[in-house]
Backbone bond lengths (Angstrom), bond angles and torsions (degrees), N, CA, C in turn:
res aa  C-N    CA-C-N  psi(-1)  N-CA   C-N-CA  omega(-1)  CA-C   N-CA-C  phi
1 M - - - 1.463 - - 1.530 108.72 -
2 S 1.310 117.74 117.14 1.461 121.12 -177.42 1.524 110.54 -89.83
3 V 1.327 115.29 146.80 1.462 122.65 178.97 1.525 107.95 -120.38
4 K 1.305 116.86 127.55 1.463 121.74 178.91 1.520 110.04 -77.20
5 R 1.355 115.75 131.75 1.468 121.12 177.50 1.518 109.14 -123.18
6 T 1.329 116.02 129.57 1.460 121.22 176.28 1.518 109.10 -127.25
7 T 1.329 116.45 147.91 1.460 122.39 -177.33 1.524 109.95 -110.34
8 H 1.327 115.44 138.67 1.466 121.56 -176.51 1.530 109.52 -138.74
9 E 1.324 116.03 161.06 1.458 122.79 174.16 1.522 109.31 -105.02
10 Y 1.348 115.85 135.37 1.460 118.68 177.66 1.525 112.25 -118.72
11 G 1.331 116.37 6.79 1.456 121.17 179.42 1.516 110.28 -159.46
12 T 1.322 115.87 -163.83 1.464 120.81 -168.35 1.523 114.78 -100.98
13 T 1.335 119.03 -9.88 1.462 120.58 -177.88 1.528 110.42 -106.61
14 D 1.330 115.55 171.47 1.467 120.31 177.40 1.527 111.75 -65.58
15 F 1.332 116.96 -20.21 1.462 120.32 177.86 1.528 112.06 -74.45
16 H 1.306 117.04 -25.51 1.463 120.80 -170.72 1.529 111.62 -85.01
17 K 1.325 114.64 67.98 1.461 120.90 177.87 1.521 109.36 -130.70
18 L 1.311 115.47 154.01 1.461 120.75 177.55 1.518 109.82 -146.26
19 D 1.317 115.24 152.27 1.459 122.23 176.67 1.521 109.28 -110.44
20 V 1.325 115.90 132.03 1.462 122.20 178.37 1.521 108.41 -105.30
21 F 1.322 116.36 123.99 1.459 123.63 178.25 1.525 107.96 -106.79
22 T 1.327 115.85 114.92 1.460 121.86 -174.02 1.523 110.55 -94.19
23 P 1.333 118.10 129.64 1.466 119.96 178.87 1.523 111.42 -59.61
24 P 1.327 118.07 134.02 1.463 119.80 174.77 1.523 110.44 -69.72
25 P 1.325 118.07 158.33 1.469 120.70 -177.27 1.520 113.49 -57.03
26 S 1.322 117.62 -27.75 1.462 120.75 -176.82 1.519 113.47 -90.54
27 S 1.354 117.74 7.22 1.459 120.43 -178.41 1.515 110.81 -73.37
28 A 1.337 115.31 171.24 1.462 121.31 -174.88 1.522 110.99 -60.20
29 P 1.322 118.39 137.41 1.462 120.97 178.50 1.518 111.70 -69.88
30 T 1.318 115.43 156.35 1.455 121.65 178.97 1.524 109.88 -101.09
31 P 1.355 118.60 118.90 1.460 120.69 -179.62 1.521 111.26 -75.71
32 S 1.309 116.67 81.12 1.459 121.30 -175.87 1.509 109.82 -153.57
33 K 1.334 115.24 159.33 1.456 119.76 175.06 1.526 110.78 -65.95
34 S 1.329 117.36 -26.59 1.457 121.23 -179.99 1.521 110.42 -77.08
35 S 1.323 116.31 140.81 1.461 120.40 175.82 1.520 111.50 -84.60
36 K 1.328 116.87 -6.03 1.463 121.33 -178.79 1.528 110.01 -98.63
37 P 1.325 117.23 149.18 1.461 119.92 -178.83 1.528 112.10 -74.47
38 P 1.339 116.96 154.00 1.462 119.45 171.45 1.523 110.07 -64.64
39 I 1.321 115.83 161.47 1.468 122.17 -177.69 1.527 108.62 -113.77
40 F 1.327 116.01 133.64 1.464 122.34 -172.41 1.525 108.68 -130.35
41 L 1.333 117.48 111.87 1.466 122.14 179.49 1.520 110.00 -95.94
42 F 1.337 116.42 138.01 1.460 122.17 178.45 1.524 110.13 -120.87
43 F 1.354 115.06 131.97 1.466 122.53 176.88 1.530 108.05 -118.18
44 H 1.327 116.83 117.67 1.459 123.63 -171.67 1.520 112.27 -73.86
45 G 1.332 114.76 166.06 1.453 121.22 172.99 1.518 111.78 -90.00
46 G 1.346 115.16 -174.40 1.464 119.74 179.78 1.513 114.49 147.49
47 S 1.343 117.18 22.49 1.472 121.27 173.57 1.523 113.73 56.73
48 F 1.325 117.32 32.66 1.466 124.53 178.88 1.530 113.78 75.21
49 T 1.337 118.05 -24.06 1.464 120.81 -167.80 1.524 114.84 -109.76
50 H 1.317 118.38 -16.83 1.463 120.00 -176.30 1.528 109.86 -148.12
51 G 1.316 115.73 -174.17 1.459 121.12 -174.01 1.521 110.36 99.05
52 A 1.321 115.18 157.75 1.460 120.81 -178.69 1.515 109.23 -161.26
53 R 1.325 115.18 162.63 1.464 118.63 -179.86 1.532 110.59 -62.80
54 I 1.332 117.11 -32.53 1.458 122.72 171.29 1.527 107.36 -126.03
55 W 1.312 117.46 117.65 1.458 120.56 -177.24 1.524 111.59 -66.63
56 P 1.333 118.01 134.08 1.467 120.42 173.44 1.531 110.40 -59.74
57 H 1.321 116.54 135.52 1.466 124.03 178.11 1.531 113.04 69.36
58 R 1.329 117.54 -2.78 1.470 121.15 175.06 1.522 107.13 -138.13
59 D 1.324 115.59 69.08 1.455 118.77 -167.66 1.523 113.91 -72.21
60 L 1.332 117.35 -0.96 1.467 119.18 174.01 1.526 112.00 -81.94
61 I 1.334 116.80 -18.50 1.465 122.26 179.50 1.529 107.35 -103.78
62 H 1.271 121.65 118.23 1.441 133.72 9.86 1.531 113.66 -104.77
63 A 1.329 115.72 22.21 1.460 119.44 176.35 1.522 110.99 -62.24
64 N 1.338 116.86 -29.26 1.464 119.46 178.18 1.523 111.08 -62.11
65 L 1.346 116.33 -39.28 1.465 119.72 178.51 1.523 110.58 -66.20
66 G 1.331 116.54 -45.28 1.458 119.40 178.98 1.506 111.99 -59.16
67 A 1.343 116.58 -44.15 1.462 120.56 -179.63 1.520 111.47 -68.05
68 F 1.335 116.76 -39.14 1.470 120.32 -178.30 1.522 111.38 -58.54
69 F 1.327 116.26 -52.45 1.461 118.76 -177.12 1.526 111.71 -72.69
70 A 1.327 117.68 -31.63 1.466 119.41 175.83 1.523 110.59 -62.64
71 M 1.325 116.90 -39.69 1.460 120.09 179.06 1.525 112.42 -69.42
72 K 1.331 116.37 -13.14 1.463 120.87 174.55 1.528 111.18 -93.63
73 G 1.333 117.13 11.20 1.455 120.76 176.76 1.513 114.76 85.41
74 I 1.340 116.91 25.08 1.463 122.13 -176.61 1.529 108.93 -121.23
75 L 1.324 117.17 126.68 1.463 121.46 175.06 1.528 107.75 -71.38
76 T 1.319 116.85 113.50 1.461 121.44 -168.87 1.524 110.55 -112.07
77 V 1.328 115.32 136.07 1.464 121.90 -176.04 1.526 108.11 -124.47
78 V 1.321 117.13 117.00 1.462 122.71 179.87 1.525 107.65 -103.35
79 V 1.325 115.86 121.38 1.466 121.69 -163.75 1.532 111.68 -113.80
80 D 1.321 116.36 133.64 1.461 122.18 164.56 1.528 109.24 -87.25
81 Y 1.329 116.11 154.93 1.467 120.81 176.53 1.526 108.22 -147.70
82 R 1.306 116.03 167.28 1.465 120.16 -176.58 1.534 111.22 -67.18
83 L 1.321 115.37 144.55 1.457 122.66 -177.80 1.522 110.50 -116.19
84 V 1.316 116.24 152.95 1.466 122.17 172.33 1.535 108.07 -63.13
85 P 1.334 119.39 134.26 1.464 128.95 11.98 1.525 115.08 -94.52
86 A 1.328 117.90 11.02 1.468 120.21 -177.05 1.520 112.79 -80.89
87 V 1.334 117.64 -0.12 1.460 120.36 -177.56 1.520 109.45 -147.35
88 T 1.314 116.12 147.47 1.458 122.44 171.49 1.524 108.69 -128.22
89 Y 1.323 114.66 164.21 1.469 121.79 -178.00 1.532 111.04 -59.45
90 P 1.335 118.08 136.79 1.469 130.12 1.71 1.530 113.29 -99.32
91 G 1.345 117.09 36.67 1.455 120.46 -173.39 1.515 114.60 -59.35
92 G 1.341 117.80 -34.88 1.458 119.75 178.06 1.512 112.18 -62.62
93 S 1.331 115.85 -43.25 1.469 120.12 177.73 1.522 111.32 -69.55
94 Q 1.323 116.97 -31.84 1.465 120.16 174.73 1.525 110.26 -63.57
95 D 1.331 117.43 -36.74 1.462 120.23 177.11 1.523 111.29 -65.77
96 V 1.329 116.91 -39.05 1.471 119.85 174.97 1.522 109.75 -59.51
97 L 1.321 116.34 -46.16 1.463 121.42 178.24 1.526 110.99 -59.76
98 D 1.320 117.35 -45.08 1.468 120.59 -178.04 1.530 111.54 -66.21
99 A 1.323 117.06 -37.22 1.465 119.86 177.49 1.523 110.76 -65.95
100 L 1.324 117.27 -41.49 1.465 120.81 176.19 1.524 110.92 -60.05
101 T 1.318 116.04 -43.00 1.466 120.21 179.71 1.523 110.78 -63.25
102 W 1.332 116.75 -44.03 1.468 120.36 179.46 1.525 110.77 -60.99
103 V 1.320 116.21 -45.39 1.469 120.73 -179.91 1.520 110.76 -60.05
104 S 1.327 116.53 -45.48 1.465 120.30 -179.13 1.520 111.69 -61.89
105 R 1.326 116.72 -36.65 1.470 121.00 -176.48 1.530 113.55 -83.18
106 N 1.337 117.12 -22.52 1.464 118.93 -168.95 1.528 115.64 -119.36
107 L 1.312 118.64 -13.19 1.463 119.63 -175.56 1.521 113.28 -112.62
108 G 1.315 117.22 10.80 1.458 120.22 -178.18 1.513 114.38 -63.37
109 D 1.323 117.62 -24.21 1.467 120.08 179.39 1.523 112.36 -75.40
110 V 1.326 116.93 -23.88 1.467 119.84 -175.02 1.521 113.58 -117.72
111 G 1.332 117.77 -13.13 1.455 121.53 -179.55 1.511 111.45 -138.14
112 D 1.328 115.36 162.65 1.459 121.97 -179.14 1.529 108.91 -87.03
113 T 1.320 116.74 100.23 1.466 120.64 -177.79 1.523 112.28 -73.38
114 G 1.314 117.12 -3.95 1.459 120.68 171.55 1.516 112.72 -87.13
115 R 1.331 116.36 -4.61 1.475 121.47 178.67 1.525 108.62 -133.16
116 I 1.327 114.64 75.38 1.460 121.70 178.89 1.531 108.87 -103.44
117 F 1.333 116.10 131.71 1.461 123.18 178.88 1.527 108.62 -123.01
118 V 1.332 115.67 156.99 1.464 120.60 -177.95 1.526 109.32 -133.79
119 L 1.339 115.91 135.84 1.463 123.32 172.73 1.517 108.53 -120.86
120 G 1.321 116.43 125.95 1.456 121.16 175.02 1.516 110.10 -121.57
121 H 1.334 116.50 128.21 1.461 121.42 178.79 1.524 109.74 -107.93
122 S 1.324 116.53 129.72 1.458 123.27 173.75 1.537 110.94 55.66
123 A 1.339 118.60 -121.67 1.466 119.62 -179.33 1.518 111.97 -63.28
124 G 1.338 117.17 -32.81 1.464 119.10 174.28 1.513 111.38 -60.33
125 G 1.339 116.09 -36.12 1.457 120.32 176.15 1.518 112.82 -68.44
126 I 1.336 117.16 -31.06 1.466 119.88 174.69 1.523 109.83 -60.80
127 H 1.323 117.04 -42.96 1.465 120.15 179.94 1.529 111.59 -68.89
128 V 1.333 117.11 -37.94 1.468 119.88 176.62 1.524 109.93 -64.58
129 A 1.332 117.25 -46.66 1.459 120.67 178.40 1.522 110.97 -63.26
130 G 1.335 116.65 -35.82 1.460 120.15 178.01 1.511 112.43 -62.26
131 L 1.326 116.62 -35.39 1.467 119.83 174.98 1.519 110.79 -69.86
132 L 1.324 116.89 -47.84 1.469 120.81 -178.31 1.522 112.07 -57.16
133 L 1.332 116.23 -41.23 1.459 120.92 -171.50 1.521 113.29 -94.49
134 S 1.326 117.21 8.27 1.462 121.88 174.26 1.521 108.86 -106.85
135 P 1.326 118.70 100.44 1.467 119.73 -176.98 1.523 113.47 -55.03
136 S 1.323 117.83 -37.89 1.466 119.55 -177.28 1.525 111.70 -69.83
137 L 1.335 117.77 -37.52 1.464 120.54 177.53 1.523 111.55 -75.54
138 Y 1.334 116.02 -46.69 1.462 119.26 -174.55 1.523 111.63 -66.08
139 A 1.323 117.10 -25.82 1.468 119.99 177.01 1.523 111.43 -63.24
140 Q 1.336 117.35 -21.78 1.467 121.55 179.75 1.529 112.79 -89.02
141 A 1.332 117.38 -8.17 1.462 121.09 -172.89 1.520 111.58 -83.79
142 V 1.328 115.24 151.86 1.460 120.12 170.92 1.526 107.50 -68.40
143 P 1.333 118.12 155.39 1.469 119.89 -179.64 1.528 111.95 -58.53
144 V 1.317 115.35 135.51 1.460 122.72 177.81 1.522 108.12 -112.67
145 R 1.342 116.55 131.60 1.465 120.64 -176.18 1.530 112.05 -80.25
146 G 1.328 117.50 -33.69 1.458 120.46 -178.81 1.517 111.06 -166.09
147 V 1.341 115.85 157.67 1.464 122.26 -176.19 1.527 108.98 -131.97
148 V 1.337 116.17 138.75 1.458 122.66 172.49 1.526 107.65 -118.89
149 L 1.325 116.36 125.70 1.463 121.82 176.00 1.522 107.36 -116.32
150 L 1.323 116.62 119.19 1.461 123.00 -171.14 1.525 110.46 -119.61
151 G 1.333 116.31 119.88 1.457 120.43 176.08 1.512 113.49 58.46
152 V 1.322 116.31 42.22 1.469 120.39 -174.73 1.530 110.44 -90.52
153 P 1.328 119.09 126.46 1.465 121.44 172.99 1.533 109.85 -79.42
154 Y 1.318 115.65 84.02 1.465 121.13 -174.66 1.523 112.53 -63.14
155 E 1.323 116.65 -23.72 1.467 121.37 177.35 1.524 107.73 -148.04
156 I 1.317 116.64 126.75 1.464 121.22 -177.91 1.524 107.95 -101.62
157 P 1.329 118.30 112.23 1.465 120.48 -173.96 1.523 112.17 -67.89
158 A 1.325 115.08 146.33 1.465 120.57 -176.11 1.518 112.63 -72.82
159 S 1.339 117.63 -24.93 1.464 120.13 -171.68 1.523 114.06 -109.13
160 N 1.329 118.17 4.47 1.458 120.99 -175.58 1.531 110.38 -86.42
161 K 1.345 117.08 118.24 1.464 120.74 -178.13 1.520 111.79 -66.19
162 T 1.336 116.78 -34.03 1.467 120.76 179.59 1.523 111.34 -60.51
163 A 1.327 115.46 -32.10 1.465 120.63 -175.39 1.523 113.04 -97.19
164 A 1.338 118.35 12.54 1.469 120.72 -171.96 1.525 112.48 -59.98
165 D 1.327 117.94 -46.64 1.467 120.15 -178.71 1.523 111.24 -66.31
166 L 1.337 115.81 -41.36 1.462 119.64 178.70 1.522 110.63 -64.70
167 R 1.334 116.42 -39.87 1.469 120.13 179.23 1.532 110.64 -63.69
168 Q 1.318 117.05 -41.61 1.468 120.34 178.79 1.524 110.70 -62.51
169 A 1.336 117.00 -43.15 1.464 120.47 178.60 1.521 110.97 -65.78
170 A 1.334 116.31 -38.19 1.460 120.01 179.26 1.521 111.10 -64.19
171 E 1.331 116.87 -38.70 1.460 119.75 179.17 1.527 111.20 -67.21
172 L 1.333 117.23 -33.81 1.465 119.81 174.15 1.525 110.56 -66.52
173 Y 1.325 116.54 -39.06 1.464 120.37 -179.01 1.527 111.36 -70.14
174 Y 1.327 116.79 -47.67 1.467 120.15 -175.10 1.528 113.28 -84.47
175 G 1.329 117.86 -22.87 1.461 120.50 178.35 1.507 113.56 123.13
176 D 1.333 117.28 -45.58 1.454 122.78 175.26 1.524 108.06 -167.49
177 A 1.335 116.46 178.77 1.463 120.66 -174.96 1.527 111.98 -63.10
178 K 1.329 117.47 -40.45 1.462 120.59 -178.81 1.519 111.30 -65.69
179 K 1.328 116.55 -44.25 1.462 120.07 178.68 1.520 111.00 -66.30
180 A 1.333 116.39 -36.27 1.464 119.73 178.65 1.522 110.76 -63.20
181 A 1.330 116.96 -43.81 1.464 119.97 -179.49 1.522 111.71 -61.12
182 A 1.322 116.42 -38.41 1.464 120.05 -177.61 1.518 112.78 -76.39
183 S 1.326 117.13 -31.48 1.467 120.47 -169.85 1.519 114.19 -105.34
184 Q 1.340 117.65 -2.64 1.455 119.36 170.56 1.528 109.12 -65.13
185 P 1.345 118.05 159.17 1.469 119.55 -174.86 1.525 114.72 -54.09
186 L 1.322 118.26 -41.20 1.462 118.74 -178.73 1.520 111.20 -67.71
187 G 1.325 117.30 -37.35 1.462 119.99 175.47 1.514 111.84 -64.13
188 M 1.317 117.05 -40.83 1.465 121.18 177.96 1.525 110.98 -65.69
189 L 1.339 116.18 -40.79 1.465 119.50 -179.91 1.521 111.21 -65.35
190 R 1.315 117.68 -37.57 1.469 120.34 179.18 1.528 111.15 -60.37
191 R 1.328 117.34 -33.60 1.466 120.77 -178.62 1.529 113.02 -87.69
192 A 1.312 117.45 -13.91 1.465 120.68 -172.92 1.524 111.89 -69.13
193 E 1.323 115.81 142.34 1.461 121.43 176.62 1.526 110.10 -72.77
194 K 1.337 115.60 146.20 1.464 120.05 -178.88 1.524 111.91 -59.78
195 D 1.313 117.17 -43.01 1.469 119.86 -178.72 1.525 111.09 -62.07
196 Y 1.319 116.07 -35.19 1.465 119.77 179.85 1.526 110.64 -67.63
197 V 1.331 116.80 -48.31 1.466 120.75 -178.87 1.525 110.77 -63.25
198 A 1.323 116.40 -40.53 1.465 120.39 -178.54 1.524 112.32 -62.73
199 A 1.323 116.98 -25.71 1.469 120.92 -177.68 1.529 112.90 -89.21
200 L 1.327 117.67 -5.82 1.464 120.75 -179.43 1.527 110.87 -72.66
201 P 1.339 117.84 158.76 1.468 120.29 -179.16 1.525 111.70 -66.91
202 P 1.331 117.61 162.00 1.465 121.09 177.68 1.527 111.53 -55.61
203 L 1.330 115.18 142.32 1.459 121.76 -175.22 1.522 110.20 -123.97
204 R 1.332 116.35 129.80 1.463 122.41 169.03 1.526 107.30 -101.65
205 N 1.325 116.30 114.77 1.460 123.51 -178.20 1.525 107.32 -103.46
206 M 1.335 117.69 102.80 1.462 122.18 -171.41 1.525 111.08 -110.03
207 I 1.330 115.13 135.65 1.459 122.12 -178.03 1.525 108.27 -129.34
208 A 1.310 118.20 130.67 1.462 120.92 173.39 1.523 109.86 -71.06
209 E 1.329 116.27 146.02 1.462 120.85 -179.74 1.522 111.57 -58.36
210 R 1.318 116.74 -34.30 1.463 121.41 -174.85 1.527 112.28 -108.35
211 E 1.300 116.65 32.77 1.465 120.98 172.90 1.529 109.92 -63.26
212 P 1.333 118.47 153.04 1.462 119.31 164.97 1.530 109.91 -53.23
213 R 1.313 115.99 143.32 1.465 119.67 -172.16 1.530 112.36 -59.33
214 Y 1.327 117.32 -36.08 1.465 118.23 -178.43 1.524 111.41 -65.76
215 I 1.339 117.64 -28.99 1.463 120.37 176.84 1.518 110.75 -74.68
216 S 1.334 117.31 -48.54 1.465 119.61 -177.26 1.523 111.70 -65.84
217 S 1.324 117.93 -38.65 1.469 120.36 179.73 1.520 111.21 -64.47
218 A 1.330 116.69 -46.64 1.466 119.93 -179.74 1.522 111.07 -66.25
219 A 1.335 117.52 -34.89 1.466 120.41 -179.82 1.519 111.43 -65.63
220 K 1.321 116.49 -39.21 1.464 119.58 178.24 1.527 110.59 -67.40
221 I 1.323 117.36 -41.84 1.469 120.77 177.04 1.524 110.16 -62.99
222 F 1.331 116.59 -42.76 1.464 120.80 179.42 1.524 110.31 -59.74
223 G 1.329 117.15 -46.92 1.459 120.27 -179.39 1.515 112.62 -62.08
224 Q 1.326 116.80 -41.59 1.463 120.54 179.81 1.524 111.37 -66.27
225 L 1.324 116.76 -43.51 1.463 120.40 -179.72 1.522 110.78 -67.49
226 Y 1.326 116.56 -40.26 1.468 121.15 178.47 1.524 109.84 -59.09
227 A 1.332 116.55 -45.08 1.467 120.62 179.63 1.522 111.26 -66.79
228 S 1.334 117.37 -38.36 1.465 120.48 -178.78 1.522 112.15 -65.58
229 K 1.333 116.66 -21.48 1.461 121.18 177.77 1.521 111.90 -95.64
230 G 1.323 116.12 12.96 1.460 120.36 176.19 1.506 114.84 89.56
231 G 1.340 117.51 4.30 1.457 120.30 -179.26 1.518 112.12 -71.23
232 R 1.307 115.71 147.16 1.469 121.91 177.92 1.521 107.84 -88.29
233 V 1.321 116.59 99.73 1.456 120.81 -172.95 1.521 110.30 -135.95
234 Q 1.307 115.42 141.52 1.460 122.91 172.73 1.515 107.55 -125.40
235 T 1.334 116.46 116.29 1.457 121.52 178.50 1.523 109.27 -98.96
236 S 1.323 116.63 131.36 1.464 120.24 -178.87 1.520 110.09 -140.65
237 V 1.334 115.03 151.80 1.461 122.73 179.37 1.523 108.64 -107.45
238 L 1.321 117.32 131.53 1.457 122.87 -178.81 1.525 108.88 -92.18
239 D 1.329 115.56 102.56 1.463 121.60 -175.02 1.530 111.57 -59.63
240 G 1.335 115.18 133.95 1.456 121.43 174.21 1.513 115.44 81.79
241 H 1.313 117.69 -7.13 1.464 120.60 -175.59 1.528 111.84 -94.04
242 N 1.342 115.33 153.42 1.455 121.59 168.48 1.526 108.85 -108.68
243 H 1.317 117.00 -167.51 1.461 119.87 -172.31 1.528 112.76 -62.95
244 L 1.321 117.90 -35.62 1.463 121.55 -175.34 1.521 114.11 -100.08
245 S 1.316 117.65 -25.33 1.463 119.90 -168.86 1.525 115.32 -64.04
246 P 1.341 121.82 -28.04 1.470 118.09 177.11 1.528 112.67 -58.50
247 I 1.329 116.57 -38.59 1.465 120.09 179.19 1.524 110.27 -72.23
248 F 1.328 117.08 -45.77 1.465 121.19 -177.50 1.524 112.24 -64.19
249 A 1.329 117.82 -29.21 1.466 121.60 -174.11 1.520 113.47 -70.14
250 L 1.315 117.66 -27.20 1.461 120.35 -173.25 1.524 110.96 -63.92
251 C 1.318 116.01 134.19 1.472 125.42 -176.06 1.524 112.70 72.09
252 S 1.333 117.89 10.16 1.463 120.75 177.06 1.519 111.85 -93.44
253 G 1.334 116.60 -17.87 1.455 120.83 -176.22 1.510 113.75 86.25
254 Q 1.339 117.90 0.74 1.457 121.73 -179.64 1.525 110.05 -132.75
255 M 1.320 115.68 139.18 1.467 123.02 174.84 1.529 112.31 55.86
256 E 1.328 115.39 38.70 1.467 121.81 179.94 1.526 112.78 -95.91
257 E 1.333 117.25 5.66 1.460 119.93 -171.40 1.525 112.64 -57.28
258 W 1.332 116.42 -39.00 1.464 118.45 -178.85 1.523 110.73 -61.78
259 G 1.331 116.63 -39.34 1.457 120.63 179.21 1.515 112.19 -66.54
260 M 1.327 116.58 -40.17 1.463 119.76 177.60 1.525 110.82 -65.15
261 D 1.330 116.25 -38.11 1.464 121.16 177.19 1.526 110.73 -62.77
262 V 1.329 116.87 -46.29 1.466 120.66 179.90 1.524 110.71 -65.02
263 A 1.326 117.24 -41.36 1.466 120.46 179.87 1.527 111.09 -61.56
264 E 1.318 116.46 -42.42 1.466 119.78 178.68 1.523 110.72 -64.59
265 W 1.317 116.68 -39.97 1.471 121.53 178.47 1.523 110.60 -62.73
266 V 1.327 116.57 -45.43 1.465 120.88 179.89 1.524 110.69 -62.19
267 R 1.315 117.15 -43.37 1.464 119.97 -177.20 1.523 112.72 -71.11
268 S 1.338 116.56 -20.89 1.467 118.73 -170.10 1.519 114.67 -96.92
269 I 1.347 118.88 -11.78 1.471 118.56 -176.56 1.534 110.80 -122.39
């Protein structure tokens, strides 16, 4: 089953590109009043400094993700965004906002712009969460039906040696250690008003079983705090997976259950 992929620009730099994966006619039907498929945007990881919508020398990553969800009847958009040192806070979240705006304005003929979903992995999830938890930025966004945050380091500890490179990149992005602590997703959530969090779209907070401990610990705290503020959140652990394997598994025929679960969720709400 072939999936059509087209590349588009959503901004002014070489980073501002995205790939649209169109569901083939024989893909899974969408249980909805709309005849158009839901739209699903993906923002890759890469520790703020690297990563791309298509990995150099491994051109199946992240095309495998785009093809996987497209074959499930979902119009899938794999997005590049600016990387450190070419961007500082909140530029990553601004790129998420700009990609959402582009999708809403340009994909209405082929997708249901009333059912837009977002998936952010690792650092990409930091930028997605940064948009969600910034009232001034999120007020500019088109309505989002649901969000998936996968393997997101919601808080990068100052003393963890495993996270040293990520912490250094985060300080370059946010400005310094103090600003990073305040503006990371967990810091933003701690300051967020309950009424604001309660009004946000449903959130799937996903953690790989074999995540680095600082990621899994912060993700569990984030999910608990989000729920305590009235947020609609479901936290789940992906058995057998590590930080990267959920993405690599898609279209491999093995350990794809999380993707099938997300696809069903997207198609059903």
